[in-house]
N, C-alpha and C positions, 0 to 999 in steps of 0.2 A: 504494500500500500504506500502511495506517495503523498506527500504533503501538497495541498492545492496551490495552484499558481493564480495570481491576480489577472484580471482581464488585460492589464498592461503588458503581460508576459513576465513580470517580475515575481519573485517569490516573496519578498518582503518590501516594506517601505523604509525610508531613510531613518525612521525612529527605532529601528531594531538595534539591540545591544547584544554583543557576544561576550561571553566570559569563560574563564577556566578556573575551576576551584583550586584554592591553595590548600596544601596539607601542612600542618604544623608537626614537625618531628622533634621529639625531645629525647636526648640521651642522658641517662643517669649513670654517673661514674662511681667508682669506689670512693667512699667518703661523702657520697650523696651530692657531689657537685653536679650541675646540670648544664647542658648545652642545648639550645633550641634554635632551629632554623626552619625556614619555609621552603616548600618545594611545590612547583607547579606541576600538576598532573596533565601533561599535554594530550593524553588520550581522552580526557573527560572535558566536554564542552557543554555549554548551555546557551540558548538564544532566547532573549525576551523580545517577543514580537508585538509591536503596537501598530495597529492599523487605524487610519482616520479617513473619513470621506469615502468609505466603501459604498458601492452600489448594492442593491438587494441581491443580485446574483453572486457577487463576491462574498458577501456576508453569509449567504445560505450555503455556499460551497464550503466555507470554513466550518459552519455549524454541522453540515452533513458529514464532513470528514470526522469531526470530533465525536459525533453521535455514533458513527459506524465503528469506532475503536472499542474493542473490549477493554475493560479496566486494565491498566498497565500494558495495553496493546502496543506492539512495536511497529514502526513504519520507517520508510526511507526519508531522510531529510538532507537536502543539499545545502552545504554552508554557502551563504550568499557572498561571502568575502573571498573564499578560496575555490569554490565550485567542487569541493570534495564531497562525495556522497557518504553519509553515515547511515547504514542500513538498520541499526538497532537503536532508534530514538523513541522516546515516549513523551507524553505531555506531563509536565511536572505538576504534582498535586491534582491531577486529573481535573483541570479547571480551564474553562473558556469564558471570558467575560465579553459579552456582546451587548451593545446598546444602540438605540436608534434615536436620532434627533428629530425635531419637528419638521425638518425639510426632507425626511426620508433617507438621510445619509447615515451610515453605520460606522461605529468604531468598535474595535475588538482588541483584546489582549490575550495572549497565550504564551506560555513558556515551554520550550522544547529542550530536552536534555538528552545527551548521548548516554545510552544505557550500558555501554561496554565497560 
């Protein structure tokens, strides 16, 4: 299953944010001295996708995609910055926020994470 594409042909809008989680590693030595450092897990990524001014077709495509996923269902997501395909992605917290304004334009927010 692939993530839906907007009618413009783009996967996301410019308000998208990509991040990589940091891990905090702590070493405890003899005498209980400690050394802590951060490490980026380059294999784990997440994308916070915010959409504005969507038309009804685009918003319904996002909704249909979300509703067709089983809980914790995996899908293919293409990183919009690098064009790398991540086949094992899921919606974080199984949540899609979708709203319609008085002019019939939609906004949506969804967070995707690499499940590897």
